[in-house]
C-alpha positions as a Markdown table, in Angstrom:
| # | Residue | x | y | z |
|---|---|---|---|---|
| 1 | Unk | 95.8 | 35.2 | -52.2 |
| 2 | Unk | 96.2 | 38.7 | -52.0 |
| 3 | Unk | 98.4 | 41.1 | -54.1 |
| 4 | Unk | 101.9 | 41.7 | -52.6 |
| 5 | Unk | 102.5 | 45.1 | -51.1 |
| 6 | Unk | 105.3 | 46.8 | -52.7 |
| 7 | Unk | 106.0 | 49.3 | -50.1 |
| 8 | Unk | 103.9 | 48.6 | -47.2 |
| 9 | Unk | 105.0 | 51.6 | -44.9 |
| 10 | Unk | 108.6 | 51.0 | -45.7 |
| 11 | Unk | 109.3 | 54.0 | -43.7 |
| 12 | Unk | 109.7 | 52.4 | -40.3 |
| 13 | Unk | 109.0 | 55.5 | -38.5 |
| 14 | Unk | 105.2 | 55.6 | -39.6 |
| 15 | Unk | 104.5 | 52.2 | -37.8 |
| 16 | Unk | 106.8 | 53.4 | -34.9 |
| 17 | Unk | 105.1 | 56.9 | -34.5 |
| 18 | Unk | 101.6 | 55.1 | -34.3 |
| 19 | Unk | 103.0 | 52.2 | -32.1 |
| 20 | Unk | 104.5 | 54.7 | -29.6 |
| 21 | Unk | 101.0 | 56.1 | -28.8 |
| 22 | Unk | 99.3 | 52.8 | -28.6 |
| 23 | Unk | 99.8 | 49.0 | -28.4 |
| 24 | Unk | 97.3 | 48.6 | -31.2 |
| 25 | Unk | 97.6 | 51.4 | -33.7 |
| 26 | Unk | 94.8 | 52.3 | -35.9 |
| 27 | Unk | 95.5 | 50.8 | -39.2 |
| 28 | Unk | 93.3 | 53.4 | -41.0 |
| 29 | Unk | 95.5 | 56.3 | -39.7 |
| 30 | Unk | 98.7 | 54.2 | -40.6 |
| 31 | Unk | 97.4 | 54.0 | -44.2 |
| 32 | Unk | 96.5 | 57.6 | -44.2 |
| 33 | Unk | 100.1 | 58.5 | -43.2 |
| 34 | Unk | 101.6 | 56.1 | -45.8 |
| 35 | Unk | 99.4 | 57.7 | -48.6 |
| 36 | Unk | 100.6 | 61.2 | -47.3 |
| 37 | Unk | 104.3 | 60.0 | -48.0 |
| 38 | Unk | 103.5 | 58.6 | -51.3 |
| 39 | Unk | 103.6 | 54.8 | -50.1 |
| 40 | Unk | 101.2 | 52.6 | -52.1 |
| 41 | Unk | 100.2 | 49.1 | -52.7 |
| 42 | Unk | 101.1 | 47.5 | -56.0 |
| 43 | Unk | 100.0 | 49.2 | -59.1 |
| 44 | Unk | 100.0 | 52.6 | -57.0 |
| 45 | Unk | 96.9 | 51.2 | -55.5 |
| 46 | Unk | 96.1 | 52.9 | -52.1 |
| 47 | Unk | 96.9 | 50.7 | -49.0 |
| 48 | Unk | 94.0 | 49.2 | -47.3 |
| 49 | Unk | 93.6 | 48.3 | -43.8 |
| 50 | Unk | 93.7 | 44.6 | -45.0 |
| 51 | Unk | 97.0 | 45.4 | -46.8 |
| 52 | Unk | 98.5 | 46.6 | -43.8 |
| 53 | Unk | 96.9 | 43.9 | -41.3 |
| 54 | Unk | 98.7 | 41.4 | -43.3 |
| 55 | Unk | 102.0 | 42.8 | -42.1 |
| 56 | Unk | 101.3 | 43.9 | -38.5 |
| 57 | Unk | 103.2 | 40.9 | -37.1 |
| 58 | Unk | 106.3 | 41.9 | -38.9 |
| 59 | Unk | 105.9 | 45.6 | -38.1 |
| 60 | Unk | 105.4 | 44.8 | -34.4 |
| 61 | Unk | 108.5 | 42.2 | -34.3 |
| 62 | Unk | 110.8 | 44.8 | -36.1 |
| 63 | Unk | 109.4 | 47.6 | -33.6 |
| 64 | Unk | 110.0 | 45.4 | -30.5 |
| 65 | Unk | 113.5 | 44.6 | -31.7 |
| 66 | Unk | 114.3 | 48.2 | -32.2 |
| 67 | Unk | 112.9 | 49.4 | -28.9 |
| 68 | Unk | 114.7 | 46.6 | -27.0 |
| 69 | Unk | 117.9 | 47.3 | -28.7 |
| 70 | Unk | 117.6 | 51.2 | -27.9 |
| 71 | Unk | 116.7 | 50.4 | -24.3 |
| 72 | Unk | 119.8 | 48.3 | -23.9 |
| 73 | Unk | 122.6 | 49.4 | -26.3 |
| 74 | Unk | 125.1 | 47.3 | -24.7 |
| 75 | Unk | 123.5 | 44.2 | -25.2 |
| 76 | Unk | 125.6 | 41.8 | -27.3 |
| 77 | Unk | 124.5 | 40.7 | -30.7 |
| 78 | Unk | 126.3 | 37.3 | -30.4 |
| 79 | Unk | 125.5 | 34.9 | -27.7 |
| 80 | Unk | 128.6 | 33.4 | -26.1 |
Protein backbone atom coordinates (compact mmCIF):
# COMPACT_ATOMS: atom_id res chain seq x y z
CA UNK A 1 0.00 0.00 0.00
CA UNK A 2 1.32 3.42 -0.89
CA UNK A 3 1.27 6.54 1.24
CA UNK A 4 -1.73 8.80 0.69
CA UNK A 5 -1.07 11.96 -1.23
CA UNK A 6 -2.19 14.93 0.79
CA UNK A 7 -2.44 17.49 -1.99
CA UNK A 8 -2.09 15.73 -5.29
CA UNK A 9 -2.37 18.67 -7.64
CA UNK A 10 -5.25 20.09 -5.67
CA UNK A 11 -5.21 23.08 -8.00
CA UNK A 12 -7.37 21.58 -10.76
CA UNK A 13 -5.96 23.88 -13.38
CA UNK A 14 -2.56 22.15 -13.32
CA UNK A 15 -4.10 18.93 -14.63
CA UNK A 16 -6.42 20.88 -16.94
CA UNK A 17 -3.58 22.95 -18.38
CA UNK A 18 -1.67 19.82 -19.26
CA UNK A 19 -4.77 17.91 -20.35
CA UNK A 20 -5.82 20.63 -22.79
CA UNK A 21 -2.57 20.12 -24.65
CA UNK A 22 -2.65 16.33 -24.74
CA UNK A 23 -5.02 13.44 -24.15
CA UNK A 24 -2.17 11.82 -22.21
CA UNK A 25 -0.42 14.59 -20.27
CA UNK A 26 3.16 14.04 -19.15
CA UNK A 27 3.04 13.10 -15.48
CA UNK A 28 6.57 14.31 -14.85
CA UNK A 29 5.62 17.76 -16.15
CA UNK A 30 2.53 17.77 -13.92
CA UNK A 31 4.71 16.82 -10.95
CA UNK A 32 7.12 19.61 -11.79
CA UNK A 33 4.30 22.17 -11.96
CA UNK A 34 2.83 20.90 -8.68
CA UNK A 35 6.24 21.31 -7.03
CA UNK A 36 6.52 24.82 -8.46
CA UNK A 37 3.23 25.64 -6.70
CA UNK A 38 4.35 24.08 -3.42
CA UNK A 39 2.13 21.01 -3.77
CA UNK A 40 3.77 17.96 -2.21
CA UNK A 41 2.96 14.45 -1.13
CA UNK A 42 2.66 13.41 2.49
CA UNK A 43 5.41 14.72 4.79
CA UNK A 44 6.44 17.33 2.19
CA UNK A 45 7.83 14.59 -0.01
CA UNK A 46 8.02 15.58 -3.69
CA UNK A 47 5.28 14.10 -5.85
CA UNK A 48 6.43 11.26 -8.04
CA UNK A 49 5.04 10.01 -11.33
CA UNK A 50 3.71 7.04 -9.38
CA UNK A 51 1.87 9.31 -6.91
CA UNK A 52 0.19 11.19 -9.73
CA UNK A 53 -0.56 8.07 -11.80
CA UNK A 54 -2.59 6.66 -8.92
CA UNK A 55 -5.01 9.58 -9.35
CA UNK A 56 -5.13 10.07 -13.11
CA UNK A 57 -8.52 8.36 -13.41
CA UNK A 58 -9.99 10.84 -10.91
CA UNK A 59 -8.29 13.80 -12.57
CA UNK A 60 -9.56 12.69 -15.97
CA UNK A 61 -13.10 12.10 -14.70
CA UNK A 62 -13.19 15.56 -13.16
CA UNK A 63 -11.68 17.15 -16.26
CA UNK A 64 -14.27 15.43 -18.47
CA UNK A 65 -17.12 16.52 -16.20
CA UNK A 66 -15.87 20.11 -16.17
CA UNK A 67 -15.30 20.36 -19.91
CA UNK A 68 -18.66 18.75 -20.69
CA UNK A 69 -20.41 21.11 -18.26
CA UNK A 70 -18.78 24.17 -19.84
CA UNK A 71 -19.56 22.88 -23.32
CA UNK A 72 -23.27 22.64 -22.45
CA UNK A 73 -24.06 25.08 -19.60
CA UNK A 74 -27.80 24.62 -20.16
CA UNK A 75 -27.61 20.92 -19.34
CA UNK A 76 -29.80 20.10 -16.40
CA UNK A 77 -28.15 18.72 -13.27
CA UNK A 78 -31.27 16.74 -12.41
CA UNK A 79 -32.79 14.14 -14.67
CA UNK A 80 -36.53 14.25 -15.00
